[in-house]
C-alpha positions in Angstrom: -24.6 9.9 5.9 -21.4 9.8 3.8 -21.5 11.6 0.5 -19.9 9.4 -2.2 -17.4 10.6 -4.7 -18.8 11.3 -8.1 -17.8 9.0 -11.1 -15.1 10.8 -13.0 -13.8 12.7 -10.0 -10.1 12.6 -9.3 -9.2 11.6 -5.7 -6.1 10.7 -3.6 -5.4 7.0 -2.8 -3.0 7.1 0.1 -0.9 4.2 1.4 -0.4 4.5 5.2 2.7 2.5 6.0 3.9 1.7 9.5 7.1 3.5 10.7 9.6 2.1 13.3 7.5 3.6 16.2 4.5 1.6 15.0 2.5 4.6 13.8 0.7 4.4 10.5 0.9 7.6 8.4 0.5 8.4 4.7 3.7 7.6 2.9 2.6 7.4 -0.7 -0.3 8.9 -2.7 -1.6 8.3 -6.2 -4.2 10.1 -8.2 -7.1 7.9 -9.0 -10.3 8.5 -11.0 -13.6 7.3 -9.4 -15.5 4.8 -11.5 -18.0 3.8 -8.7 -18.3 4.7 -5.0 -21.0 2.7 -3.4 -21.4 1.7 0.3 -19.9 -1.7 -0.3 -18.1 -1.4 -3.6 -15.4 1.0 -4.8 -13.9 1.1 -8.3 -11.0 3.4 -9.0 -8.9 3.8 -12.2 -5.3 5.0 -12.7 -3.9 5.7 -16.1 -0.5 6.4 -17.5 0.6 9.9 -16.6 -1.4 10.2 -13.4 0.7 11.9 -10.7 2.1 10.1 -7.7 4.1 11.3 -4.6 6.1 9.9 -1.7 6.4 11.4 1.7 9.9 12.4 2.8 11.3 9.9 5.3 14.4 8.5 6.9 14.7 5.0 5.5 16.5 1.9 6.7 19.2 1.4 4.1 20.9 -1.9 5.0 18.1 -4.3 3.9 17.9 -5.8 0.4 14.2 -4.9 -0.2 12.3 -3.0 -2.9 10.4 -1.2 -0.2 12.8 0.2 2.4 11.4 0.3 5.9 10.6 3.8 7.3 12.5 4.8 10.4 10.6 8.1 10.8 8.5 10.4 8.6 9.7 13.9 7.7 7.9 17.0 6.6 7.1 17.4 2.9 6.5 15.2 -0.1 8.4 14.6 -3.3 7.0 13.7 -6.7 7.4 10.2 -8.0 7.8 9.6 -11.7 4.4 9.6 -13.4 2.6 6.3 -13.7 3.5 5.1 -17.1 3.3 1.4 -17.9 -0.2 0.2 -16.9 -3.8 1.1 -16.9 -5.1 -0.1 -13.5 -8.7 -0.8 -12.3 -8.9 -1.3 -8.5 -12.0 -3.0 -7.0 -12.7 -3.1 -3.3 -15.3 -3.3 -0.7 -14.1 -0.3 1.4 -14.7 -2.3 4.6 -12.6 -5.3 3.4 -9.0 -6.1 4.1 -8.0 -6.5 0.5 -8.3 -4.9 -2.9 -8.2 -6.6 -6.3 -6.6 -4.7 -9.2 -6.3 -5.5 -12.9 -3.2 -4.3 -14.7 -3.4 -3.7 -18.5 -0.3 -2.9 -20.5 -0.5 0.6 -21.8 1.2 -0.1 -25.1 -0.6 -3.4 -26.0 -3.9 -3.2 -24.1 -3.3 -6.8 -23.0 -4.1 -7.8 -19.4 -0.7 -8.4 -17.7 -1.8 -9.6 -14.3 -4.3 -9.5 -11.4 -3.0 -8.0 -8.1 -4.4 -8.8 -4.7 -3.3 -6.1 -2.3 -3.6 -7.2 1.4 -4.5 -3.8 3.0 -6.6 -2.5 5.8 -10.1 -1.1 5.2 -10.2 2.1 3.1 -10.8 5.1 5.4 -12.8 7.8 3.6 -11.2 11.3 3.7 -12.5 14.6 2.2 -9.9 14.2 -0.6 -10.0 10.4 -1.2 -9.1 7.3 0.8 -6.3 6.2 3.2 -5.5 2.5 3.7 -3.0 0.6 5.8 -0.5 -1.4 3.8 0.3 -4.8 5.4 3.3 -5.5 3.2 2.2 -8.7 1.5 0.5 -9.0 -1.9 -0.4 -11.7 -4.4 0.2 -11.5 -8.1 -2.1 -13.7 -10.3 -1.6 -14.7 -13.9 -4.1 -13.1 -16.4 -5.8 -16.5 -17.0 -5.9 -17.1 -13.2 -3.9 -20.3 -13.7 -1.1 -19.5 -11.2 -0.3 -17.0 -8.4 2.7 -16.0 -6.3 3.4 -14.1 -3.2 5.0 -10.7 -3.6 7.4 -9.1 -1.1 7.2 -12.2 1.2 10.8 -11.6 2.3 9.8 -8.1 3.4 6.9 -9.4 5.5 9.1 -12.1 7.2 11.7 -9.4 8.1 9.0 -7.1 9.5 7.5 -9.8 11.6 10.9 -10.8 12.9 11.8 -7.1 13.7 8.5 -6.6 15.6 8.9 -9.8 17.6 12.5 -8.8 18.4 11.5 -5.3 19.5 8.7 -6.7 21.7 11.1 -9.0 23.4 13.9 -6.5 24.1 12.6 -5.3 27.5 12.1 -8.9 28.7 15.6 -9.9 27.5 17.1 -6.9 29.2 15.4 -7.7 32.5 16.5 -11.4 32.3 20.1 -10.3 31.6 20.0 -7.9 34.6 18.7 -10.6 36.9 21.5 -13.0 35.9 24.3 -10.5 36.8 
């Protein structure tokens, strides 16, 4: 039986992105406070000032994206600026392929938006949770009246790159046979 984390406990919430070799490894970690940890429901809170870190990596620089693709992970981590603009409540069934977060403005207390994060199931670790980031998210207006894709261009590029990489051996063989 899994021992749940205790409400109020601080844990690590680690994003495991895919590198160019196809491996998923932790690339980003944020401190989160446990609100609830049940078998089918997880609630985590992040406040302004909570620490965050990014893993050192060689990144692809010639793409116009907010999230630069990882070529390969390196040793060590670097501190990211402290979380400062929002209070965040993350809600998730740890076995699901998405999490829903509510973002409140730290200065006004007003709900700014809902965020649907398309991720893999949360894998429990002794220090927190790891999850696989799929690179596509949804941002929803506070009143739920409208929504929009976030980082759709990055997902399209990643799918195109994976398809191209998968076809390279076939293309090389076809070229060799036509010579």
